[in-house]
N, C-alpha and C positions, 0 to 999 in steps of 0.2 A: 219366535216372529220377531221383525226386527225394530230396532228402536224407533223408527219412524212410520209402524202400524200403529192402529189405531186401537187404543185399549179399553177395554170395559172395566168400572169400578161401580161398586155398589154403595150407593150414597141413603142417607135418610132421609129421602124425597116423596115419602108414598111409595116407595121399594121399587120404583123407575131405575133400570139401566141407561146410563148415560154418559157417551161417549169421553176422552180426554182431547183436548185440542193435540195438533200436533205438535213433536217439539220444534218444529222452523216454522211455527206460524207467530204473527207478529203480535209484536211486546213481551215474546217471550226468549230466553237466554239461547242462543246458537248450541248449534247440537253438539253432544262428544266429539265425534268424530270430524268435525268441524273445528274445533277447537284444537285436536291431535295435530291437525293438518297445519293450522295456523300456528300452532308451538314446535314444531319439526322444520316449515319452511324458515322462523325466526335463529333456530337454533343452527343449521345449517347454512344462513344467511352470516351469522357472528366466527364460527367454522370457518370459514371461508373467508371474514372478514381478516381474521386471527391470524390463518396461515398467509396472507399476502404480508399485513403488516404487523404484522409484531414482529420488534427485534431480537436478533439474539447475540448474546457478545462474541460477536464475531463479524469481520468486516469484509462487503464483497468487492473484488474487483472487474468493473465493466470495461472492455477497449473505449479510448479515446484517439480522437485524431491525431494522427504523428505530426509533428512540428519539424521544418526546417530549421535547422541548426545553424547556417551562414548569416541570416539574415539576426539573430540573437548577440552575433559577435563584432565587435569594433574596435580596428587596431588602429593605432596610432603612434605614426614615431618610426615605421619600421613599414619595409615593404613587404608588401604579400602577395601569392600567386595566385588565381583565381582556381575555383577548383569546377573540375570538368566531370558535373556528374549530380548527385545529391546524397547528401546525408542530412540525415533527420533522424530525433531521438523519438523512442515511443511512451505514450502516456496509457492511464486508466485514469479512468474514476474511481473513487470509491464512496459507498455509500452503508449503508447499517442493513447487515445482513438479516434474511425474514426464511421464515421456516420454505415459503417455496422456492425461495434461491439456494437455502439448503438441498432441498429434494434434486434441484436441479444438477446439484455437485453431486451429488449422489447416483445420477442417472449419465454424469456426463467426466469422466477423470482428466479430462484434460482441463476442467474449471478449478477454479482455487476460491476457499476461504480463510481467511486466517484472522487468530486470536485478536480480537480488538483491543486487549491490554498490553498486546507486544506494538499497536500501530499508532490508537490512537486512546492513550492511557485515559482518558477523560473522557471520549467522546468524539466525534467529529461536529466538532465547533467550530463558530469562525475564526477562534484564537487557534486552532489545531491549523486551520487552514494557511494562516498568518504567518506564525511561525515554519509551517513547510515550504513555501517562498524565499525566508530567509535563509532554510535549507538551501535551498536553489543556489539562492547565492553565493552562499560560502563553500560550493558543492562546484561551482561555477569557477573559485579563484584556484580551487584545489587544482582542478583539472587544466586549466588554463597552465600552470606552472608545469604538470605534467607532460604536455604536450608540446611546448615550446621546449624541454628540458630535450623529449626525443625527437625534436628538430636541431639541437646542438647548441640552443642558447643557454646560457650562462645564468640559471636562478637560484634566488636566497628564497627560499618561503618557511616559516614560523605557522604552526597550526596548534593547537588546541581543544581539549574536548568540553563541551558544554550541556552542561542539564536544559532540554527543551521543555521534558512536562515531568509528574511524577503522578502514580497510579494514585489512587484515594487509599489506603487501606493497606500498600505495598511495603517489604522490607524499609523502603526508601520513603515514604510515608511520613513527611516529622524530621526526617534528618536533612535530606535533600532540598532544594528549591529551584524553577528555571532560572537561568541565569547563574548558577552556581560551576565555578569550573572544576572540573577534577585533574588535579594536578597527579597524581599517581593511584596505582592498585597493589598492594601489599609489596609496596615499596618501587615497585617498579612505572618510569617514568610511562603519563597518556600524552601521544603527540594521532591518534585517530581513534574514533571511536570502534572500529573493530577491533584493535588491542583488547576494550573492555570487554565486546562482545564474546570476542574468543575466550575472554576468561569465566567469562560467567556459565556461558555455552556448558563447557565443561566438569561445571559444578554439579553437587547432590544437594537437595533439601536439607538445611540446615547448617550447611556450611558457612564458614564467617568470610567477611572481605574486609580488609583496613583500607578506605580508601581516602587519600590525603585532601582534600578541597579546599578551595579559593571561594570564600561567602563574603561578598561586596569585600572585598579588599582584604580580609584577615582571613589567614591560611593554618589549617589545622587538621587532625584525623580524627577523623571516625569508623568504628566498627558495625556493620552490616553484616545481617542473619540473612541470606539467602532462603530465599523457599520458592515454591508452585505458585507460580501468579493465574489467580481465578479460577477458570475451569478449563487451562489448558496442560496442557505437561511439560510445559518450560519452566527451568530453575531459574531465577531474577532478580538483579534488583527492582522492577514495577517504575524504571524509567524510560523514558525518553533521549539519544545524545546524540548528537552531531560534533560532524569534524571542521571545526570553523578557525577560517585564517583570520591571524594575527599579526600576521607580516608577510608581504612581496615586494619581492624586490627584481623587476625585469627591465631592460634598459629598453622598453617601448610601454604603451600603455594598449591595457585588454579591459574594456566595458560592454558591460550586460545590458543589451536595450531591455526596455521594460516589457514584460509576461507576466501574465499567471500562473505559470508553472511553478509548481511545489516537489521539493522530494529531489534527495540526490542521485534519482539514477541516471540521469543524463550525463553524469560525470565520465565514463568512459569514450562515448561517441561526442560529447565536446574535446576530450583531448585528441581523438583521429583527427577532428577537424579543423582544429587549430597546428597539429604536426601538418596537414596538408597546405595549408595556409602560407605556412610560414618554409617552406621546404622547397625546395626545386623539384620535389618528385612527382611524377602525376599519379596520388596511393588510389583515387577513387576511378579515376579511367572511364569515364563518362557511363559508370555504374549508378543507380538507386539504394544504396545502403544505409541501413537501418540500424537500428541496436538499440539496448538496455543495461545496465550496469555501475554501479559504484564505482570509484576509483579514488584509493588513498594516494597519498603524498610519496607514496614507495612505489608507485604505478601498478597497486594488483588490483583486480576489477572483484566488486564483490556482488553478493548475490541481491536483487530486490524482488518484488511484489509485482505479482500478476504479470509474469510471465508468459503462462498459457495466453493468456488476452491478447499481450502484446504482440505474439506473434502471427495471432491471427488478424490484426489490425496490418502487422507490414503486410500481410501476403496480399488481405482488399487493399493496399496504397500500391503497390505493382512490384513491390524490393526484390531486386537484383540475390541478394545477400541479407542475411539477419545476424548483427553481432551477440550474443548472449554470454550470461554467467558463464564458466566450465562448470561450475556446480548444478547449474541449473538445465543441460544443455538436455538431459532425458526426458525432463516437463517441456520442454520447450519444441523438441523433435514430435510429442507424440500430441502437441497443439498443432504440427504445421503442416498443410496439406501438400501433398504431391507436388513434386517441383519444385517447391522452394529452400534455397540451401540455406541452412540453420549451423551455423559457429561456435564452438565454445569455447573463449578467452579468457586464461587468468590471469594477464597483465595487457596492459597498452602496447608492452612491444609486440607480444603473439596477437593482437591484435590488428596492429603495421601487418607483421609476419603475414598475417594470414591474405589480408588486400591484395599484399604483393603478388600472390599465387594468381596464377591466371585463371 
């Protein structure tokens, strides 16, 4: 018989049989089946909530709206030519990844997650985003020099590598600090953060790296044992480093308008835009050109995060052509819709040559 049926029991009350109350009668506890149903519902709700909200040790990239570059650049003291067309930099929003966003990446190979330890060592904090805006300003200065030099302007620029953040528990923790200047690695002078990245990218877990650092004006050597970072398969120091401009000599003034954009990935497109402004050449030629990529003082274009998301944003914006780092061309093409032209470039000179082609 079911749990809700009336069951008889023998009581010592004159030999009579008296039925018990139904299990759901007022004043009694809920039926076991109801308890199970409530328990299942609560458990399911907790699982769904955990899937949506529990952060993972990864950062998710979400497409941002492209930003026009010419309004960000103010040139004084020399003649410029108006840009015939439009150039814009591609942006992404960063947020902590969850199991839900991780599942979306598994279902869509064009989406991207990156280990948080390599993007924001101590989390997506207000301090992190403030540091990223400082990085954007420094990258703008480097891009300005590169673009002006490509246009035939004599430029003198001095750069240095600075520590922006240090991952807690990493090899650099307690050895390096934000603001430290990295002078050399294994005796080789550092002028660009990409030089340090190239050194650690090819290292094995347990390798030692001798760094010459300038801490608060005092220079000295430290030795750090590289290790695999967090839950990633990447070997490194556990720092976020940037290329900072310590000296820039141009025969005119170039300044950056106020912006909340952060990071170094606008470098290549800024250099291309400044080239068009300073040269007599109509490089953009009435087109809408969007792109992404860092740029070093030597003009090399480096990889950036969120390329698939940026390419999708470029398509929605109506781009005629998208420039991306050569190393990330395959990922960009995978995300690009049919009809969108995506070109990979290794240097700013490559980008200019690509735009010269009809």
